[in-house]
N, C-alpha and C positions, 0 to 999 in steps of 0.2 A: 502493499500498499503506499508503504512509503518513495518508491521510485512512482509509482502512477501521479502521485499528490505533486514530485519534481517536477514530472513534462507535465501536468497539466499546466501548474503553476510558469512555468518555460514560459508553454504557447500565450498566455493570459498577459506575462510582462511584455510581449511583444507590442499588445494596446495596451497605453495608459488609462487611466480612466476620466480619464479629462479630455479626450478626445475629441471631443462635442463643447461646442460652447452654451457656456454653463447661463449665458441673460440674453435672455425674448427669447430662446424654443421653449416651448415647452418637454415636463420629461416623458410627455406621452410622442412628442415629433420626434422626439431622441429616438422611443424605441422605433419610432415607425422607420428612423432614419436606418437604423439596424436594419431589415429586414427588406429594405429597396429595393434588393437584387433577384429576388421572387417575388415581387409584389405588382404583380401584372396578370392580364386570362388567359398568358402561354404557358404558364410555368408551377409549377408545385410549389409545396410552401411550405407556413406551419402557423400553427394556432398558438397563441399567448394569453396566458392570464396571468393578473402580478394581482398579489392579494396582500392583504394589509390590514391586520388590526378586526379580522374575520370576517371581510368584506375583498369582493374583488372591484377592485380599484381602473384598475385597466382590463380591456382583454380584446382581441382584434384580430382576425384572418389575413395571412397575405397567403396570396394566387389561388390557387383551384385543387380541388379533391378528386379531383376526375377532369384531364386531360381529353377525351372523350366527349364530355357532354358540356365542358363549362362553368361543372357545380361550383361556385367557389368557397372558400374553406371560412368554417368560423368557430365560438366557441364551442356549439354542439356537433360539428365534425368529430366521427371516430377512427381513431388512430392506432394503427398495431405500436402496443410502448416498448416491446423488445423489453429486455434487460429489466428496464425499472418497475416491470410485473414482480421481481423478483419480492418486494418487502410483503406484495400482497399473498405471497405462496410463504413467506415465514411469520406474520399475522397469523393464517388457520395456524402454521404448525401448532404456534404461542396459545392459540386455542386449546388446540383442542388437549396439550397437555391442561391446562386450567381446568377442562372440561372430564379430568380424570383416564384417557384413553389413550396414553402415552409419555411416556417418561421424556425429558429431551436429553439425560443420560442412557436413554437402552441402546445395546446395540442396534444395529440399524436393520441383523438376519430375524431379529424377532417382529421384521413387516417383510424381508427383500429376503427369504430363505431363498435362492433361487443364487444369489450372490455368493464367490466363493470366498473361503475362508481365508482370510489375511493374516498374514502376521503378526499385527495387533488389532483390536477390535475397533470400529469405527462407531461411533456413534450420531444421533440425529443431530443435534448441539453441534459437533464439526462438520456435520451434511451446511445447516444452517452459515457457520463461520466461514466457509472456505477455507478447512483445516484439515480435513478427512482427508486430501492425501489421493484420492481417484482421478485417475487422467480424465482429460478433457474429452467428452464423445466428438466435438465439430473435426478438433484435430486428429481424434483414430479416424471417424467418416472418411476423411480429406487424406487423410495416408493409405487409407485401404481403397480409392479413389470411385470411393461411394459422393454422394450428391446427398448430404444432408435435409436440406426441402423436401424429398423423395422421398426420404426410408420415413416407415412408422412407426410409433415410441414402440414397439413390440421389436420392434427392428434393432435399434438404438440401445432397449435394453437389453437385448442380444449382448452387445456387441460390449458394454461395459460388464457384462459376465462375463467374459471369453476372457475379463483383463484378470493374469494371476496375481500382479505386482501395483503396488501403491506407485506415490511418485514420492513418498516418505511417512514417517510413520506420524502416525495419522494423533495430530494438534502439537505439531513440533513448530511446524511452519503454517502462513499463510498463502495459498496459490486458488487465485480464484478457478473456480470449476460450475461449468453448465450443466454436469453428469450431476452435480451433487444436488444441482434445486431439479430436475430429471428426473433421480429420484427422490423427493420433498417432495411430490405431486404423486408418487408410487405410494406412500405412507401414507399420506392422507388417504390415500383409499384403502388402504388393508386397514386403518384404527379406525374410521368412520362408518363406511361399508356407503364411502360418498365420494363420484369424482372429483379433484379438486374443482372443479367446476361448479358442482352439485354443493356442494358444503363452504365454496367463498361467497356464493349467491347468496346462501341460507342465512352466514356468519355475519357475512361483510357488507355484501353489496343492498343488499332487500333493506338492514337495518340504519343502514348511512344513506337510504333512496338513490342508492346509485342504479336509476335504470338504463343507463345506457352500455354498462358497465358488464364486463363479459370473459374469462378462460375459452379459445376458442381452439380445441386443435381439427378442426377442419376446412382448411384449405378454399373447399365447395362453398361452407355454412355462406346462406344470406343474412346480409347484417346492414339493417337503417342506417344512410349516411357513413357509412365507412368511405372512409378513402381508401385511394387505391397510391401507394407505394411505388417509385421510381426508382432509375438509377439514370445517370448522364452516358450519354453516347454522342461520336462524332453530329451536331449538327441537331439533336433534340436532346431527347428524352425517351427509357426505356420501360417497360412495365417488367418489374418485380413479385416473380411468383413463388407460393411457394404449397407446394398440393400439401404435406402433411406437418404443418407448424407443430410444434412440441409445448406441452402449457410444463409451469412449471418455472425453468427459467427462463420463459416467455410467454408471448399466448397469450396477453391479457389484451386487449382492445375497452379501450375510452375515450371519455372525451376531456377537454377541460371542464366544463361544467362540473363534471361526474369528479375530477381530479380534487375539486375544490373543498367538495363535500369530506373525501377522502384528510385533506388536509386540513383540514377543521378540528377532524375526530381525533389529531395529537393532542388538541387543548381542551376540547370536552367532551370522552368518550364514549360510544354508544353503544357500540359494539362486548362490553362487556371484561370487567378486570380494572376500570375503574384505572388512576393514573400509575399504578403499579405495574399493568397490562403498559399504556406508553414509556416507563420506564425500560420495563425490559427489552421491548422493541427497538432503544433507541440507547441502549446501551453496547460501549466496542464489546468484541470480546476479550479471549487472553490464551497464551499459549500455554503450554504446558512446562517452559522454562517462567510463567508469569508476564513475559510481556505481554500487554497491548496492543492490540493492532485497531486497526482506522476502518474495520465492519461490525457493522450490529446485523440485526433482522431484516435482512437485503437494503440497507441501506450501508451507505459511506458518511464517518460521524471526521470530521474533518474543521480548517480554521479558515474563513479566504478574509484578509486583508486586516485580521486579527477578533474575526466574527468564530461564532463556534456556527456550521451550516450541515446539514444533514438532507441528505438527498440522494440521489440516483438516476445514475442515465443509461442507456440502453438505442442499439441500433442492428435491424436487419431488416435483410429482404427491404429494399426501398425504404423503409423507415429508422429516423431517429428520433428519442428524444431526453429530455432531461427534466427532473423537479427536484428542486432546495428547495431551504427550511432555513430560516436563522430563527431560530425558538426565539432568543431573548429580545427578537426587533421586533416577531408576530409579521415576521415576512418573507411571504413566497414570493418565487415564480414558476412557473411551469409551462414547456415551449414542445411543443408536440410539429416533428416535421414528415412529408411525404418524400421527402429526398436524400437519396441514402449519402449524399460527400456534403449537406449539411450540420455542422456542429450545434448543437444546438447545447452542449454545456457546455460553451464560450460565447450563447446567445446570453442565455441562465443568469451567467456571471455579469458579463458587460451590464441588462440591465440593472440587476444588482447595486451594478455600480454607477445608474441613474440614481434609484433612490435612495441608496443609502449612505451618499459618497461621505454628510456627516455625519456620518457617526460609525462608520470605519475607524479602529487604533492603531493602523499603519499596516505595511504593508505585509506582505509574506515572505519577502527578500529580512536576510536575518541584519537589520542596520544596528544592532546595535553590537556584534561583532567590531573589533579595530580593522582598522583598515586593512587591508595588505599591503606589504613591501618588500615590492621584487628586490631581489639580489642580483650577483653576479656569480656562479659558479662556476669550475673546469667544462672544459667539455670532458672530461675522466666520468665525473659525476654526473652527466647525463646519461653518458651511454652504460653507469654503473647498473642505472633502472631501463634502460631499452630492452626490450625482449616482447615475447606473446607474452597474451594473459588469458585466462578462461573462469569462469564460472561456471561453475555447475551445475549447480539447479539451477539457474535459469536459460542455463545452453545462451551461454552471452561471450563471444571472444574480443577482446582487444589487441590491438597491437601496439607498441612506443617506439618513437625510432627518434634521430638524430638528425636534423638536416638543416645544414650550413649553421652548424652551432649550435643549433638550438632540438628544443624537444618540442612532440608532438603528438597526440592521439589522435589515432585512429580507429574507425567506429565505421560500418556498415557503407563502405566510400567515402565518405567525408574525415577531414581534417580537423583537427583548433591547436595551437601553440597551446605549449604550459610553457608560464613562467615563471622561472623558480622562487622559493621562498627562504629557501633554505631548511637544511637537516631533511633534504630529501618528499619535502614537499612543493608544490608547484599550484598555480592558481591557472584553472584553463581560460582563456581570449575568445574573445569573441562570441560571447552568449551573457543570455541579460542575468542571469542567474548567477548569484556565488556560488561557483562550482568549483572543490581543492583536491585535489590528488594526493594522496602519501606514499610512499614506498615504506614497507616495513616489514621484519623479519621477525614470526610467532618466536620464535628461539632464534640463540647464537646457532651459526650455521647452516640453520633451516634454511626453508625455497620463498624466494621475497613474496609477497602481496603487495594487490594496490589494493587501496581505501580508497571508495569515491565518497564525496561527500557534498550533499546541496547544505549553505549558508548554516553551515556549524554539523551538522546530523549527516552520519554514514550513512547509505543506503544500498551501495551493494557493494560487494570486496571478492578479489578475481587474486587465483592463485597463478605465478609462472608457470608452464609451460614448454617444456624443451622444443624449438624448434630440427623441423626434419626437413631432409633433399631426402628425393630417390630417382631412382633412374629407372627407366621404360622397363627393365630388365623386373626392377620389382615391385615396379606399380601393379606390374603383371599377378603375384602373388595375390592378390586383391581381386583377381576379378572371377566371377561365376555369378552362380546364381542364391539367392536366398530367399528364407522364406519362413512367416510369421505366422503360428498356431492361433495370437490371437489377434489379429484385424484379417487371417484367412488370408495373406497374401503375397507375391514372389515378387522382391526385385530382383534385378539383374544388373552386375557391373562388369566395365567390358572397356577393355583397353582403346583409345583410338589417337596414335603416335605416342605424343608424350604426356595424356591424357585420361585420364579415367572416366569414364560416363555411366551416369545412371537412364536405367531405361525403367516407370514406370508405373504400377496398372493408373489408369485417369489420368497420366498426365501424355498427349500426342507426341512431343519432341523428347530425346533427349538430355540429360541436366550434366554439365559437364559440374565432379565434384571439384572442393576446391580445397587443396590442403593448408588445413589448417595448424596443428603441429603433430608430432608422432601419430600412426596409426588412427590420425581425427583428419576428417574432411567434411567441406557443408555445400548440401545442395541447396541452390536457391530455390524456393517453392517447399524444400519437403524438411530441409532441419540440418542435425550432425548427427553422422557416423563416425560413430569410433568402433574401430574393429579390436575382433581378438582374438587369439592366437592358443592353440592349443599342439605343445609340443614344436614350437616354431609352426606351425600351419594356420593359415586363418582360420579361424572355424566359424566369424559370426561376424553380425556387428550390433550394437545396441542404438536404438533413432531417437531421438534428443528434438524434442520443439517446445517452443513454450511451455505448456501445459501437457506435452506428454513427458515421461524422463525413462530412460533406459527399457523403450520394447527394445525385445530379444529379438531379433533373425538369426538362423542357424541359415549355414550353407551344405547347400543339397549338394551333397555327392553324385 
């Protein structure tokens, strides 16, 4: 979550809160200006609601809900809110716990006996907080060459059930997982005897009067006032469709008007449980180590410009959404869009910048830190930290190198200069936030580690790894067919000249493998392959993406 918060802050800092003139232009006009790009009859767009002290103080629709029929967007338009749905799934589970039909500390096998026995039990609570370690099913489907939106829920559940290993020991880490919330929907059904759609309707939507809100798992179902989801293409837009949308992790259709009713429930709870339930839904979780995370019951709990903010965003099948609440200011923003490249999370915060300008306590940038003092160091000190670094948990590779007497940080094809601060500490130049890189050895004589921090807080650690080079003859050892029972897929590695190529189900073209370090290669669009040996012969590889770790492939003889 630290990394996620940092990336959001990094993006938002590119746009100052005073980008609009403050005198002579109403706040509503400044909000309208944010959406001017889409506020036209030939464009998809967004519905926006601004809430203060229990009432909607501004709501507006920009663009059209259906390009086929030119229907304008309004606060009544129904959108797929994607992962913003998760808070309703989590609230349903919390309600079941209060009804005594489950415990948050129940082993999930009590409700899902078809799942394999893991090395450590996984609890319902860990699914809610994304600390279960269960692999991300959209990544698994993509690796298997399958289209997630065309797979039924039963097919997805079978994919999850085939996974023999977890990403990590349950409770030891936070890692966002749509699989966990898909499983929570199944747990609601097992514990209550009702589908998530039915349970949420009876226990949340009806009591709150949310008459245009429902979990919908059938892409062919007719829904009144529903917007069509779009993506961009040269010269216009194309329709995004999901034959089998999945509920729990997403799948909720709703409107700005209905979400206003949900927002107000956090101040005057009407669904049972009172203030105690609201506190539970908005309290962030804790790892086994005692470390707090920034995620509660389907809600991110963070700080924006010095103020506490609770919310969640989502993106799926041509829709993006974001809903944030500043509880101490009794202020909320809802932004629901039907175009895949609209950054709804950025827009909600820009709207907050307009309305809460006088209430912000300061920037998220740690202005209290002493100003960095750049020093000169010998080039040999720069060379001492140059090399390759890898974070095995997040599958994150970085390269540090010296060029023209300066140190550079390379990631994903871009570079940033690192200015020395002394004692193996460096300041990253050319970025709006204060990013520092430090190199340390955990023990005398041990391998070097790279610590990356934003505004004084470390958010990722990389281990130094050994670079490697291979001759074409040595690369030939890696060629062959590799099979994974867990995703029922076979990959082929071939040698083409002096380059390894990956042939994978679901890809029309072969993918070149880029050597990262010893016996470890990166395949764009797939992930990192770490080959294993048995008696000096290649026996297989483990494949890792951001949310799938060490998926095992065995070499086929």
